[in-house]
DRENBALO-665603 format. One record per atom (N, C-alpha, C): z, y, x; residue in one letter. Coordinates in steps of 0.2 Angstrom, whole numbers, plus 2048, in hexadecimal, padded with zeros to 3 digits. Each point is the difference from the previous one (the first is absolute). Layout:
N
ZYXA...
***
This chain:
405
76879D7CEM8058027FBM803806801M802801807E803806802E7FC8067FFE7F97FF802L7FB806800L7FF8017F8L8007FB7FCL7FF8027F9L8058047FDL8067FE802T8068047FET800807802T7FE801806T800807803T7FB8047FCT7FA7FD7FFN7FA8037FDN8028027F9N8037FB7FCN8028007F9N8058067FFN805800804V805805800V7FD807800V7FC801805W7FC806801W7FC8027FAW7FD7FB7FDM7FC8017FAM8048027FAM8067FD7FFM8048027FBM803807801M802802806L802806801L7FB8057FEL7FA7FF802C7FA8047FEC7FF8017F9C8017FA7FCA8008017F9A8058047FDA806800803A8058047FEA7FF808801A7FD801806L7FE807801L7FA8037FCL7FC7FB7FEV7FB8027FBV8038027F9V8057FB7FEF8038027FAF804806800F803802806F803806801F7FC8067FFF7F97FF801M7FB8067FFM8008027F9M8027FC7FBH8008027F9H8058057FFH805800804L8058067FFL7FD806803L7FC800806G7FD805803G7FB8037FBG7FC7FC7FDF7FB8027FBF8038047FAF8067FD7FES8048047FAS802806802S803801806F803806802F7FA805801F7FB7FE803L7FA805801L7FE8037FAL7FF7FB7FBE7FD8027FAE8058057FCE8067FE800I8058047FCI800807803I800800807G801807803G7FA8047FFG7FA7FE800L7FA8047FFL7FE8017F9L8047FE7FBT7FE8017F9T8068047FDT8008027F9R8058037FDR8067FC7FER805803800Q8077FD7FFQ8007FC7F9Q7FC8037FBK8017FE7F9K7FC7F9800K7FD7FE805N7FC7F9800N8037FB805N806801802T8047FC805T8017F97FDT8037FF7FAI8017FA7FDI7F97FC7FFI7FB8037FEN7FA7FD7FFN7FD7FD806N801804806I7FD7FD806I8047FA803I8078017FFL8047FA802L7FE7FA7FCL7FF8017F9F7FF7FA7FCF7F97FD802F7FB804801K7FA7FD803K8007FC806K804803805N8017FC806N8047FA7FFN8058007FCF8047FA7FFF7FB7FB7FCF7FC8027FCF7FB7FC7FCF7FB7FD805F7FE804804I7FA7FD805I8037FA804I806801803I8027FB805I8027FA7FCI8038007FAT8037FB7FCT7FA7FC7FDT7FB8047FCM7FB7FD7FDM7FB7FD806M7FF804805G7FB7FE805G8027F9804G8067FF801L8037F9803L7FF7FB7FBL8018017FAI7FF7FA7FBI7F97FF7FFI7FC8057FFV7F97FF7FFV7FC7FC806V803803806Y7FD7FD806Y8027F8801Y8067FF7FEC8027F9800C7FC7FB7FBC7FF8037FAL7FD7FC7FBL7F97FF801L7FC806802V7F9800801V7FD802806V803806803G7FD804805G7FF7FC807G8057FC801F8007FD807F7FB7FB800F7FF7FC7FBN7FB7FB800N7F98027FFN8008067FDL7F98047FFL7FE803807L805802803M7FE803807M7FF7FB805M8037FA800Y8007FB805Y7FE7FA7FCY7FA7FF7FEP7FE7FA7FCP7FE7FA803P800800807G7FE7FA804G7F97FE7FEG7FF7F97FED7FA7FD7FED7FE8017F9D8058037FCF7FF8007F9F7FB8067FEF7FA7FF801N7FB8057FEN7FE8007F9N7FF8067FDI7FD8017FAI7F9803801I800805804I7F9802802I8007FF808I7FB7FD802G8007FE807G7FF805805G8007FE807N7FF805805N806805801N8067FE7FEG805804800G8018067FCG7FC8007FAI8008067FCI8067FF7FBI8017FA7FDL8068007FBL8027F9800L8077FF801G8037F97FFG8078017FDG8037FA7FEF8078007FDF8037F9801F805800804A8037FA801A8057FE7FBA8008037FAG8057FE7FAG806805800G8038007FAP8068047FFP8067FE804P804804802G8077FF803G7FF7FE807G8067FF803L8017FF807L8007F8801L7FE7FE806D7FF7F8801D8067FE804D8047FC7FDA8067FD803A7FF7FB805A7FA7FD7FFV7FE7FB805V7FE803807V7FC8057FFA7FE804806A806803804A8048027FCA806803803A8047FC804A8007F97FEA8047FB803A7FD7FE807A7FA802801D7FD7FE806D801806806D8047FE804L801805806L7FB801804L7FA7FC800S7FA802804S7FB8047FCS8038037FAY7FB8047FCY7FD806805Y804803804N7FE805805N804800806N7FD801805E804800807E805806800E7FE8057FCG804806801G8068017FBG7FF7FD7FAY8058027FBY7FF7FA7FAY8058007FCT8007FB7FBT7FC8037FAT7FF7FB7FBY7FC8027FAY8048057FCY8067FF7FFW8048057FCW800807803W801800807T7FF807803T7FA803800T7FA7FC800D7FA8037FFD7FF8037F9D8027FD7FBF8008027F9F804807800F806800802L804806800L7FD806803L7FE7FF806F7FD805804F7FA8037FDF7FB7FC7FDQ7FA8027FDQ8028037F9Q8057FE7FDG8028037F9G802807801G804801805M802807802M7FA805800M7FA7FD804F7FA804800F7FD8017FAF8007FB7FBA7FD8017FAA8038067FCA806800800A8038067FCA7FF807803A7FE800806T7FF807803T7FA8037FDT7FB7FC7FEA7FA8037FDA8018047FAA8057FD7FCG8028037F9G804806802G804800805T804806801T7FB806802T7FB7FF803I7FB805802I7FE8047FAI7FE7FC7FBI7FE8037F9I8058047FDI8067FD800S8068047FDS801807802S7FF801807G801807802G7FA8057FEG7FA7FD800A7FB8057FEA8008027F8A8037FC7FCV7FF8017F9V8078037FDV804802805A8078027FEA8008067FBA8048007FCG8018067FBG7FC8017FAG7FC7FB7FFR7FC8017F9R7FD7F97FDR8027FB803I7FD7F97FDI8067FD7FCI7FD7FD7FBK8057FC7FBK8037FA804K8067FF800I8037FB804I7FD7F97FEI7FF7FF7F9N7FD7F97FEN7F97FF803N7FC806800A7F97FF803A8007FF807A805803804F8017FF807F8017F9801F8057FD7FDM8037F9801M7FA7FB7FFM7FC8017FAL7FB7FC7FFL7FA800805L7FE806802I7FB801805I8027FD807I806801802V8027FE807V8017F87FFV8027FD7FBF8017F97FFF7F97FD801F7FB8037FCL7F97FD801L7FD801807L802805803Y7FD802806Y8037FB806Y8067FF7FFI8037FB805I7FE7F97FEI8007FF7FAL7FE7F97FEL7F97FE802L7FB804800I7F97FF800I7FD803807I800806800V7FC804805V8037FF807V806801801Y8037FF807Y7FF7F9803Y8027FB7FCP7FF7F9804P7F97FE801P7FB8027FBI7F97FE801I7FE804807I801806800V7FE804806V8037FD807V8067FE7FFG8047FD806G7FD7F9802G7FE7FD7FBS7FD7F9801S7FA800804S7FC8067FFW7FA801804W801800807W805802803Q802801807Q8057FB802Q8068017FEW8067FC802W8007F97FDW7FD7FF7FBG7FF7F97FDG7FA7FD802G7FD801806A7FA7FD803A7FA8017FBA8008067FDG7FA8017FCG7FA803804G7FB8027FCF7FA802803F800806805F8048057FEL800805805L8027FE807L8057FC800S8027FD807S7FB7FB803S7FF7FB7FCE7FC7FA803E7F9802800E7FD8047FCV7F9801800V7FE807803V8038057FEF7FF807803F803801807F8067FD801G803802806G804806800G8028027FAF8048067FEF8077FF804F803806802Y8077FF803Y8058057FDY8057FE7FDD8068047FED8067FD801D803802806F8067FC802F8068007FBF8028067FDA8068007FCA7FF8047F9A7F98027FFG7FF8027F9G7FE8077FFG7FD804805S7FE8077FFS7FB8007FAS7FC7FA7FFT7FC8007FAT8037FB7FBT8027FA802L8027FB7FBL8068027FCL805804803V8068037FCV7FF8077FEV7FF804805H8008087FFH7FA8027FDH7FA7FE802S7FB8037FCS7FF7FD7F9S8027FA7FFV8007FC7FAV8048047FBV807802802G8048047FCG7FD8077FFG7FD803805G7FD807800G7FA8007FBG7FC7FB800W7FA8007FBW8038007F9W8047FC7FFG8038007F9G8038067FEG804803805A8038077FEA7FB8057FFA7FA800804L7FB8057FFL7FD8007F9L7FE7FA7FEI7FD7FF7F9I8058027FBI8067FE800I8058017FBI8028087FFI800803806I8028087FFI7F98037FEI7FB7FE801Y7FA8037FDY8007FF7F8Y8017FA7FEL8017FF7F9L8068047FDL805801803L8068027FEL8008087FFL7FD803805G800807800G806803804G800806802A805804804A8068017FCA806801803R8068037FDR7FF8077FDR8038017FBK8008077FDK802805805K7FC805802G802805804G7FD7FF807G7FD7FA802K7FE7FF806K7FA804803K7FC8027FBF7FA804801F8008067FBF7FF806803D8008067FCD7F98017FCD7FF8057FCS7FA8017FCS7FA800804S800802806S7FA800805S7FF7FA803S8047FB7FFG7FF7F9803G804800807G803805802N8047FF807N8067FC7FFN8017FC806A8067FC800A807805800A8057FE7FDV806803800V8057FC802V804802805A8057FB803A8067FF7FBA8027FA7FFI8067FE7FCI8057FD804I805804802P8057FE805P8037FA7FEP8027FC805G8047FA7FFG8078027FFG8047FB7FES8078017FES8057FF805S7FE7FC805N8057FE806N7FC7FE806N7FE805804I7FD7FF806I8047FB805I806802801P8047FB804P8007F97FEP8007FF7FAL7FF7F97FEL7FA7FD801L7FA804800S7FA7FE802S7FF7FE807S804804804A8007FF808A8037FA801A8067FE7FDA8037FA801A7FB7FA7FEA7FC8017FAG7FC7FB7FEG7FA7FF806G7FE805803V7FB7FF805V8037FC806V806802802L8037FC806L8017F97FEL8027FF7FAI8017F97FEI7FA7FC800I7FA8037FEL7FA7FD800L7FD7FF807L802804805W7FE7FF807W8047FA802W8068007FFL8047FA802L7FD7FA7FDL7FE8007F9G7FE7FA7FDG7F97FE803G7FC804803W7FA7FE803W8017FC806W806800803F8017FB805F7FF7F97FDF8027FF7FAG7FF7FA7FDG7F97FF7FDG7FD8057FDF7FA8007FDF7FB7FE806F800803805N7FB7FE806N8037FB804N806800802G8037FB804G8007F97FEG8018007F9G8007F97FDG7F97FE7FFG7FB804800S7F97FE800S7FD7FC806S804800805V7FE7FC806V8017F97FEV8047FF7FBL8027F97FDL8037FB805L804803805S8047FD804S804805804S8057FD804A804805804A7FE800807A7F97FF801D7FD800807D802807803D8037FF806P803806803P7FA806802P7FB7FD803A7FB805802A7FC8047FAA7FE7FC7FBN7FC8027FAN8058057FCN8067FD7FFT8048047FBT802807804T802800806S802806803S7FA805800S7FA7FD802L7FA805800L7FF8037F9L8017FC7FBV7FF8027F9V8058067FEV8067FF802L8058057FEL7FF806804L7FE800806V7FE806804V7FB8047FDV7FA7FC7FFT7FA8047FDT8028037F9T8047FC7FCT8028037FAT804806800T805800805C804806801C7FC806803C7FC7FF804L7FC805803L7FB8037FBL7FD7FC7FCA7FC8037FBA8038047FBA8067FE7FEA8048047FBA802806803A802800806A802807804A7FA804800A7FA7FE802A7FA804801A7FE8027F9A8017FC7FBG7FE8027F9G8048067FEG806800801G8048067FEG7FE806803G7FF7FF807L7FE806804L7F98037FEL7FC7FB7FFG7F98027FEG7FF8037FAG8047FE7FBA8008037F9A803807800A806800804S803807801S7FB805803S7FD7FE805F7FB804804F7FB8037FBF7FC7FB7FDV7FB8027FBV8028047FAV8067FE7FDS8028047FBS802807802S803801806T802806802T7FA805801T7FB7FD803L7F9804801L7FD8027F9L8017FB7FCA7FC8027F9A8048047FCA8077FF800Y8048047FBY805805803Y800800806K804805804K8087FF7FEK8027FA7FFN8077FF7FFN8027F9803N8067FF802L8027F9802L8037FC7FAL7FB7FD7FDD8027FC7FAD8037F9801D8067FF7FEI8047FA802I7FD7FA7FCI7FD8027FAT7FD7FA7FCT7FA7FD803T7FC805803M7FA7FE804M8027FC806M805802803F8037FD806F8027F87FEF8048007FBM8027F97FEM7FB7FC7FEM7FB8027FBN7FB7FC7FEN7FB7FE806N7FF805805G7FD7FE806G8027FA804G807800800I8037FA803I7FE7FA7FCI8008007FAL7FE7FA7FCL7F87FF801L7FC805800G7F97FF802G7FF7FD806G804802805G7FF7FC807G8027F97FFG8057FE7FCL8027F9800L7FB7FC7FCL7FD8037FAV7FB7FD7FDV7FA7FF804V7FE805804G7FA800804G8007FA805G8067FF803I8017FB806I8007F97FDI8027FF7FAT8017FA7FDT7FB7FB800T7F9802800A7FB7FB800A7FF7FD807A802804806G7FF7FD806G805801805G8068007FEA806801804A8017FB806A7FD7FA7FFD8017FB805D7FA800805D7FB8057FFQ7FA800804Q800807804Q8048047FFM800807803M805801806M7FE804804G804802806G8048067FEG805803804P8038067FEP7FC8067FEP7FB801805T7FC8067FFT7FC7FF7FAT7FD7FB7FED7FC7FF7FAD8058017FAD8067FD800A8048017FBA8028077FEA801804806I8018077FFI7FA8047FDI7FA7FE802I7FA8037FDI7FF7FF7F9I8017F97FEI7FF7FE7F9I8068037FCI806801802G8058037FCG7FF8077FFG7FE804805A7FF807800A7FA8017FBA7FB7FC800I7FA8017FBI8037FE7F9I8047FB800G8027FE7F9G8048067FDG804803804G8048067FEG7FC8057FDG7FB802804A7FB8057FEA7FC7FE7FAA7FE7FA7FFV7FD7FD7FAV8048027FAV8077FF801V8048017FAV8008077FEV800805804V8008077FFV7F98027FCV7FB7FD803L7F98017FDL8007FD7F9L8037FA800G7FF7FC7F9G8048047FBG805803801V8048047FBV7FC8067FEV7FC803805A7FC8067FEA7FA7FD7FBA7FD7FB802I7FB7FD7FCI8027FE7F9I8067FD7FFL8027FF7F9L8018067FCL803805804D8018077FCD7F98037FED7FB7FF804K7F98037FFK7FD7FC7FAK8027FA800C7FD7FB7FAC8048017FAC806804800K8048007FBK8047FA7FEK8017FC805L8047FA7FFL807801802L8057FE7FCD807801801D8037FA803D803800806D8037FA803D807804803D8057FF7FCP806804802P8037FE807P8007FA802V8037FE806V7FB7FF806V7FA8017FFG7FB7FF805G7FE7F9802G8017FC7FBA7FF7F9801A7F97FE802A7FB8037FCI7F97FE802I7FE803807I801806802P7FF802807P8037FB805P8067FE7FFV8047FC804V7FD7F9800V8007FD7FBH7FE7F97FFH7F97FE800H7FC8047FCL7F97FE7FFL7FC804806L800806801F7FC804805F8027FD807F807800802A8027FE806A7FF7F9801A8007FC7FBG7FE7F9800G7F97FE802G7FC8047FDI7F8800802I7FF802807I803805802W800802807W8027FA805W8067FE7FEG8037FA805G7FC7FA800G7FD7FE7FAT7FB7FB800T7FA801804T7FD806800L7FA801804L802801807L806802802A802801807A8007F9804A8017FA7FCV7FF7FA803V7FA7FF803V7FA8027FDG7FA800803G7FE805805G805805801I7FF805806I8047FE806I8067FE7FEF8057FF806F8027F9801F7FF7FC7FBG8037F9800G7FD7FB806G8037FA800A7FE7FC805A7F87FE800A7FE8007FAS7F97FE7FFS7FC8067FES802806802A7FC8067FEA7F9800802A7FC8027FBS7F9800801S7FD8037FAS7F9802800F7FD8037FAF8007FA7FBF7FF7FA802D8007FB7FBD8067FF7FCD806800804Q8067FF7FDQ8028067FCQ7FE806802F8018067FCF7FD7FF7F9F7F97FE800M7FD7FF7FAM8037FB7FBM8037FA804V8037FB7FCV8068037FCV804804804Q8068047FDQ7FE8047FAQ7FA804801L7FE8057FBL7FE7FC7FAL7FC7FB801A7FD7FC7FAA8067FC7FCA8057FE804S8057FD7FDS8058057FCS800806802L8048057FDL7FC8017F9L7F9801800G7FC8017FAG8017FA7FBG8007FA802I8017FA7FCI8078017FDI805801804V8078007FDV8018067FBV7FD806802G8018067FCG7FC7FF7FAG7FA7FD7FFA7FD7FF7FAA8047FB7FCA8027FB802F8047FB7FCF8068047FDF804803804C8068047FEC7FE8057FBC7FB804801V7FE8057FBV7FF7FD7F9V7FB7FB800V7FE7FD7FAV8077FC7FDV8047FD804G8067FD7FDG8048057FDG802805804A8048057FDA7FD8047FAA7FA801800L7FD8037FAL8017FB7FAL7FE7FA801I8017FB7FAI8078007FEI8057FF804I8078007FEI8028067FDI7FF806803A8038067FEA7FC8027F9A7FA7FF7FFL7FD8027FAL8027FB7FAL8017FA802T8037FB7FBT8078027FET804802804V8078027FFV7FF8077FCV7FC804802K7FF8077FCK7FE7FE7F9K7FC7FC7FFS7FD7FE7F9S8067FD7FCS8057FD803I8057FC7FCI8068057FFI802803805I8078047FFI7FF807803I7FA802803G800806803G803800807G7FE806803L802800807L806806801L7FF8057FDR804806801R8058027FBR805802802V8058037FBV7FE8067FDV8038037FBS7FE8067FDS802806804S7FD8067FFA802806804A8088017FFA8027FF7FAE8078017FFE8057FC804E7FE7F9800E8047FB804E7FF802808E7FA802802E800802807E804806802E8008057FBE804806801E8087FE800E8027FC7FCQ8077FE7FFQ8027FB807Q7FB7FD802G8017FB806G8017F97FDG7FD7FC805L7FF7F97FDL8077FC800L805803804D8077FC800D8028007F9D8008067FCI8028017F9I7FB7FC7FBI7FA802801S7FB7FE7FBS7FF7F8800S8007FD806E7FE7F9801E8067FC801E806803802H8067FC802H8068027FCH8008067FEG8068027FCG806802804G7FF802806T806802804T7FD804806T805803804K7FF804805K8027FD807K7FE802805A8027FD807A806803802A8018077FEY806804803Y8038037FAY807800800F8048037FBF805805804F8018067FDS805804803S8077FE7FES805801804S8067FE7FFS8048057FBS
***
């Protein structure tokens, strides 16, 4: 009982840290976008965490962890029924590391994160009702089904041998794939590309606020990765926190170095997003890496973010906060890194990681396309040019974030 209590307290603390990350995402997104969209961003982030927890309680948790309730066999699709199970919750032998309630709370915080990734990428031009409906359906269906394939003892884990410790693929790339499809359908912000198709920088409104957001996210990753040990085991938890921090540090330095070489200036936004790229990159294998491996993975993750921003600009895709380079591109790199640096690193493991990425990516792309095109046909996706110019705070919410005295 004493061990259960210790483990459970650690898991609850980690759930709180992951919850705190939503403040970090809000700050990052607000600071990197225009001031006239601040209320809109706050509204989206409040909606994601509130709706996400309710939906995960009613459907997502039992869709992601179906147990023996299979709809399609071999761990492809199952559902243990709506709502949480009070009978299972009363059984303290449910898990040696934590209680049923703590399990739900920790995983529920993860579920909301996938929606937050989409929020940053579509900032400044999406209808609020369209966004709410898209994210609701994505968290309701796409995220828990993909999660069940690995963490719910599904086919990726049990048949393929895929490994994703804390969600480089299952959380970050899932959100990133959804974001990529939606910004493709949505189009770029007005003024993002000139008449020749060249990207034009649209400065953020509050870089210090974004910096605070990044540091909050780094702190929250102590819970994101540390809690994924699923216990307070001293050796494993300590290793995970060390590799997580080293990868973050290396990601920032790697991104800063590459961006300075490419653009001849010390870009603070690249530095900050590089830190996040390092964190996303290590998340798939934080428990399997040594310090040197973590530094290499983080540094490459930071470089991937810088290159990812350039690729999106080249493709005329507008991601105001760099969510897709950070979460999708660095998530892909981190997942593949398990096959290169992890405990079972080999060509076969690398191919398993690659194939699993392809399966998850295809499912997310198809799912996001169906959801976004359905929403587009019903209510449309994008605000008018006049509403975009006015700012979504006024056009969608009827108020402003800041008032002069």
